[in-house]
C-alpha positions as CSV (number, residue, x, y, z in Angstrom):
1,M,57.4,163.7,105.2
2,I,53.4,164.0,105.0
3,S,51.7,161.8,107.7
4,Y,48.4,159.6,106.3
5,K,47.0,160.7,109.9
6,Q,47.6,164.2,109.0
7,L,45.2,163.9,105.9
8,G,42.7,161.5,108.1
9,F,43.5,158.5,106.5
10,V,43.7,155.0,108.3
11,N,46.0,152.5,107.8
12,T,43.9,149.0,106.9
13,R,45.1,147.1,110.4
14,E,41.7,147.4,112.3
15,M,39.7,147.5,108.8
16,F,41.0,143.8,108.5
17,R,40.4,142.8,112.0
18,K,36.8,143.7,111.8
19,A,36.1,142.4,108.2
20,F,37.9,139.0,109.0
21,E,35.6,138.7,111.9
22,G,32.5,140.2,110.1
23,G,32.4,137.8,107.1
24,Y,32.8,140.6,104.9
25,A,35.6,142.1,102.4
26,V,36.7,146.2,102.4
27,P,36.3,147.3,98.5
28,A,39.3,148.9,96.9
29,Y,38.0,151.3,94.6
30,N,40.9,152.4,91.8
31,F,40.0,156.1,91.1
32,N,42.1,158.6,88.7
33,N,39.8,161.6,88.6
34,M,37.6,163.9,90.4
35,E,34.3,162.3,89.6
36,Q,35.7,159.0,90.7
37,I,36.8,160.3,93.7
38,Q,33.1,161.9,94.5
39,A,31.3,158.5,93.4
40,I,33.1,156.4,96.1
41,V,32.9,158.9,98.6
42,M,28.9,159.7,98.2
43,A,28.4,155.5,98.0
44,C,30.7,154.7,100.9
45,V,29.1,157.3,103.2
46,E,25.6,156.2,101.7
47,T,26.4,152.7,102.5
48,Q,28.1,153.4,105.6
49,S,31.5,151.6,104.4
50,P,34.9,151.5,105.2
51,V,36.5,151.9,101.9
52,I,40.4,151.9,100.3
53,L,41.4,154.6,97.9
54,Q,43.0,152.7,95.4
55,V,46.3,154.4,93.3
56,S,48.0,152.7,90.4
57,S,51.6,153.9,89.5
58,G,49.9,154.8,86.1
59,A,47.5,156.8,88.0
60,R,49.3,158.9,90.2
61,K,51.6,159.6,86.8
62,Y,48.1,160.7,85.3
63,A,46.6,162.8,88.3
64,N,50.3,164.4,89.3
65,Q,51.7,163.1,92.8
66,I,50.9,166.5,94.5
67,L,47.7,166.9,93.2
68,L,47.0,163.4,94.5
69,Q,47.8,163.9,97.5
70,Y,45.3,167.0,98.0
71,M,42.6,165.0,96.1
72,G,42.7,162.4,99.0
73,Q,42.6,164.7,101.4
74,G,39.8,166.5,99.7
75,A,38.1,163.2,99.7
76,V,38.2,163.0,103.3
77,E,36.8,166.2,103.8
78,M,34.3,165.6,102.0
79,M,33.5,162.2,103.3
80,K,33.0,164.3,106.7
81,A,30.8,166.6,105.1
82,Y,28.7,164.7,103.5
83,A,28.1,162.2,106.1
84,K,27.4,165.4,108.2
85,E,24.8,166.5,105.6
86,K,23.3,163.2,105.5
87,G,23.0,162.8,108.8
88,M,25.3,159.5,109.1
89,K,28.5,158.7,110.6
90,Q,31.8,159.2,109.2
91,V,33.5,155.9,107.4
92,P,37.0,155.0,107.6
93,M,38.9,155.5,104.4
94,A,42.6,154.6,103.8
95,L,44.9,155.7,100.8
96,H,46.6,152.9,99.3
97,L,49.6,152.1,96.4
98,D,47.9,149.6,94.1
99,H,50.5,147.3,92.3
100,G,54.1,149.5,93.7
101,D,56.8,147.8,91.8
102,T,59.8,149.5,93.2
103,F,60.7,150.1,96.9
104,E,61.4,154.0,95.8
105,L,57.7,154.4,94.6
106,A,56.5,152.7,97.6
107,K,58.4,155.0,99.8
108,S,57.7,157.9,97.7
109,C,53.8,157.4,98.5
110,I,54.3,156.6,102.0
111,E,56.3,160.3,102.4
112,S,53.3,162.1,100.9
113,G,50.4,160.3,102.9
114,F,49.5,157.2,102.0
115,S,48.4,155.0,104.6
116,S,48.9,151.3,103.0
117,V,51.0,150.5,99.9
118,M,51.3,147.1,97.6
119,I,54.6,146.3,96.5
120,D,54.5,143.7,94.0
121,G,57.2,141.4,93.5
122,S,55.3,138.5,92.4
123,H,57.0,139.0,88.6
124,L,60.3,138.1,90.7
125,S,62.1,134.9,91.7
126,F,60.7,133.5,95.2
127,E,64.0,134.8,97.4
128,K,64.0,138.1,95.5
129,N,60.3,139.0,96.3
130,I,60.9,138.1,99.8
131,E,63.9,140.8,99.6
132,L,62.3,143.4,98.2
133,T,59.0,143.0,99.8
134,R,60.8,142.9,103.2
135,Q,62.8,146.1,102.3
136,V,59.0,147.8,101.6
137,V,57.6,146.6,104.9
138,E,60.5,147.7,107.0
139,F,60.2,151.1,105.7
140,A,56.3,151.4,106.2
141,H,56.2,149.8,109.5
142,K,58.4,152.8,111.0
143,N,56.2,154.8,109.7
144,D,52.7,153.1,110.6
145,V,52.0,152.1,106.8
146,T,50.9,148.9,106.6
147,V,51.9,146.4,103.4
148,E,50.1,144.0,100.9
149,G,52.4,141.5,99.1
150,E,51.4,139.5,96.4
151,L,52.4,135.4,95.6
152,G,51.1,134.3,92.3
153,V,50.5,136.1,89.3
154,L,47.6,137.4,87.5
155,A,47.0,137.3,83.6
156,G,45.2,140.0,81.8
157,I,46.2,144.0,81.6
158,E,45.3,147.0,83.5
159,D,47.2,150.0,83.6
160,D,51.4,149.1,83.8
161,V,50.4,145.6,84.6
162,S,50.4,143.3,82.3
163,A,50.7,139.2,82.1
164,E,49.9,136.9,79.3
165,H,49.5,133.6,82.0
166,S,48.6,133.1,85.2
167,T,50.4,131.2,87.7
168,Y,48.0,129.8,91.0
169,T,49.7,130.7,94.2
170,D,51.5,127.6,95.7
171,P,50.1,127.4,99.3
172,K,53.2,126.1,100.5
173,D,54.8,129.4,99.9
174,V,52.6,131.4,101.9
175,V,54.3,130.7,105.6
176,K,57.7,131.3,104.3
177,F,56.6,134.6,102.5
178,V,54.2,136.2,105.4
179,K,56.9,135.2,108.2
180,E,59.7,136.3,106.6
181,T,58.4,139.6,105.0
182,L,56.3,140.4,107.9
183,V,53.3,141.9,105.3
184,D,50.2,143.2,106.9
185,S,48.0,141.1,104.1
186,L,48.8,139.1,101.2
187,A,47.1,139.0,97.6
188,I,47.1,135.8,95.9
189,S,46.1,134.5,92.6
190,I,43.3,132.1,92.7
191,G,42.1,132.7,89.0
192,T,40.5,136.2,89.1
193,S,42.6,138.3,86.1
194,H,43.2,142.1,85.6
195,G,41.1,143.7,82.6
196,A,37.9,143.4,81.0
197,N,38.8,140.5,78.7
198,K,39.9,138.2,81.7
199,F,39.3,135.2,80.3
200,K,39.7,133.9,76.2
201,P,36.0,132.4,74.9
202,A,37.7,129.2,74.8
203,Q,38.3,129.1,78.7
204,C,34.5,129.6,79.3
205,T,30.9,127.8,78.8
206,R,28.1,130.0,77.3
207,N,24.5,130.2,79.2
208,A,21.4,130.0,77.8
209,D,21.2,133.7,77.0
210,G,24.9,133.2,74.9
211,I,26.7,135.1,77.7
212,L,30.5,133.8,78.6
213,I,30.6,131.8,82.0
214,P,34.2,131.8,83.0
215,P,35.7,129.0,85.1
216,P,35.5,128.9,88.9
217,L,37.5,130.3,91.4
218,R,39.9,127.8,92.9
219,F,38.7,127.9,96.5
220,D,40.4,124.7,97.0
221,I,43.8,126.9,97.2
222,L,42.0,129.9,99.0
223,E,41.2,127.3,101.9
224,E,44.2,125.6,101.8
225,I,45.9,128.8,102.2
226,E,43.4,129.6,105.0
227,K,44.4,126.5,106.9
228,K,48.3,127.9,106.3
229,I,48.3,131.3,107.5
230,P,44.8,131.3,109.8
231,G,43.4,134.7,110.3
232,F,45.7,136.2,107.9
233,P,44.0,138.9,105.6
234,I,44.0,137.7,102.2
235,V,43.4,140.3,99.1
236,L,42.0,139.2,95.7
237,H,43.3,141.8,92.7
238,G,41.4,141.3,89.1
239,A,37.8,141.0,90.9
240,S,35.5,143.1,88.6
241,S,32.6,141.3,87.2
242,V,32.6,143.0,83.9
243,P,28.9,143.8,83.8
244,V,26.9,142.5,80.4
245,E,24.5,145.5,81.2
246,A,27.4,147.7,80.7
247,V,29.0,145.9,78.0
248,R,25.7,146.1,75.9
249,I,25.2,149.8,76.6
250,I,28.8,150.5,75.4
251,N,28.7,148.6,72.5
252,E,25.1,150.1,71.6
253,N,26.3,153.4,71.6
254,G,29.7,153.1,69.3
255,G,31.7,150.9,71.4
256,A,33.5,147.5,70.4
257,L,33.9,145.3,73.4
258,K,34.1,141.7,72.4
259,D,34.3,138.9,74.8
260,S,34.5,140.6,78.0
261,V,33.9,138.5,81.0
262,G,34.6,139.2,84.7
263,I,34.2,137.0,87.9
264,P,30.3,136.1,88.8
265,E,29.5,138.3,91.9
266,E,28.3,135.4,93.6
267,Q,31.8,134.3,93.8
268,L,33.2,137.3,95.2
269,R,30.5,137.1,97.8
270,K,31.5,133.5,98.7
271,A,34.8,134.8,99.1
272,A,34.4,138.0,101.0
273,K,32.9,135.7,103.6
274,S,36.1,134.2,104.1
275,A,39.5,134.9,104.5
276,V,39.9,137.8,101.9
277,C,39.2,141.0,103.7
278,K,39.8,143.2,100.3
279,V,38.3,142.9,96.8
280,N,39.7,145.2,94.1
281,I,37.7,147.0,91.7
282,D,38.6,149.0,88.7
283,S,37.2,147.8,85.1
284,D,33.9,147.7,86.2
285,G,34.1,151.5,87.3
286,R,35.6,152.1,83.9
287,L,33.3,150.3,81.9
288,W,30.0,152.0,83.8
289,M,31.6,155.1,83.5
290,T,32.4,154.9,79.6
291,A,28.9,153.2,79.1
292,A,27.2,156.3,80.6
293,I,29.7,159.0,78.7
294,R,28.7,157.1,75.5
295,K,25.1,156.8,75.8
296,T,25.3,160.4,76.9
297,F,27.2,161.2,73.4
298,K,25.1,159.4,71.2
299,E,21.9,160.8,72.5
300,K,22.6,164.1,72.6
301,P,25.6,164.4,70.3
302,A,25.5,168.5,70.2
303,E,26.6,167.9,73.9
304,F,30.0,169.7,74.7
305,D,29.7,170.6,78.4
306,P,31.8,168.5,80.4
307,R,29.3,168.6,83.9
308,K,26.5,166.8,81.3
309,Y,28.4,163.7,80.6
310,L,30.2,163.4,83.3
311,G,27.7,164.1,85.7
312,P,26.2,161.0,84.6
313,A,28.7,158.8,84.6
314,R,29.3,159.9,88.3
315,D,25.8,158.7,89.1
316,A,26.3,155.5,87.3
317,L,29.5,154.5,89.4
318,V,27.6,155.9,92.9
319,A,25.1,153.3,91.8
320,M,27.6,150.2,91.0
321,Y,29.8,151.3,94.2
322,K,26.7,151.2,96.3
323,H,25.8,147.3,95.0
324,K,28.9,146.2,95.4
325,N,29.1,147.4,99.3
326,E,25.7,145.6,99.6
327,Y,25.4,142.8,97.8
328,V,29.0,141.3,96.9
329,L,31.6,142.6,99.6
330,G,29.1,142.6,102.5
331,S,30.7,145.7,103.7
332,A,27.9,147.9,104.0
333,G,26.7,149.0,107.6
334,K,30.3,148.4,109.0
335,A,31.6,151.6,108.7
C-alpha cells in the first residue's frame, strides 16, 4: 500500500472547499505521457493554480501502473523544483482516477498512491450505482481518499468511455444519491459530451463565420441541483472547447477532423462561478498536441528526433493550460 501522502499529493476536499467559496473551478487535466505532465506542472506553477492530474483506466494501461506511480511522484518533485526556480509558491496537486468502472480498479489506484478516484456507475441502474459507489467510498474514506460519483450519462467517445445518447441528470435523484453514498463530489450531465465531436451538426447552429455553435448547457438543471444539495461540489466532464484554431492547424497539415465542436468557454466560465468545482479537460490537450506535431512534420518533413516535435507540442500545451486557468476556470492565483 502506497499512500498518496508519501508521494506528495493532496485529496480534493480542501481544493473544492476553496473553489466553491472563491467562485472558480479546479482544472482536471488528463495525461498519458511525459510531455503532457511536464506541461501541466509548468503551466500550473506559472499561473499559481491548484491542479488535478487525471488518469483514465486506458491511460493507466498505456503508461503502466507502476511507471505511472513514479511519474506522479516525479510531477510533485518537478513542481517543487520549478516553483523554487521561479520564486513562486508550490501548488496543491491531486492524482485522480477518471471514469473508474469497477471497485477493483478504484481499490488498486488507491493502493498505488491516488488521492482521489471517480467511480462511474452511471451506466447501471440507480440503485446499483448507489451500491457500487458506496462500496468504493467505504474503502476510500478509510484511506482519506476522496471519491467522485456520477449521475446522468454523457454522450460521445473518449478512451474507454462511450455512449451514443446523453441522459440529463435528474435533480430529484441527487439528494438520495449523495446521502446514501457519502461521495465527496458529483459529476452531472447538463449538456457536455466526451471527445472532439461532441455534437452532430443537426444539433448546432452556425455563426457568421460558419462555425458550429452547440446548444447551450442546461444551467436550469445545474441551478436545481444546487438548490437540492447546497454547497456540494459539482463536476463537469466532457468540457473541452475543441478550439477552432487547433482544428484548423490539424486539417491544414494533413488532418481530417470534420464537424468538431466543443463547449464554448464563456459557458464554462459561468459554470465555474457556480457550484462546479472541477472541470475535466482532455480533448483540447490532444488537439493542440496533435496540431503542433502535424505542423512540425509538414514544415520539417526530414525531422525524426522526437524532441524536435514533442517539444513544440509541449509548448502548445503549456499555453493552452495557462489560458484555461486564467480565463476559463478562474483558478489562476488560487494555489
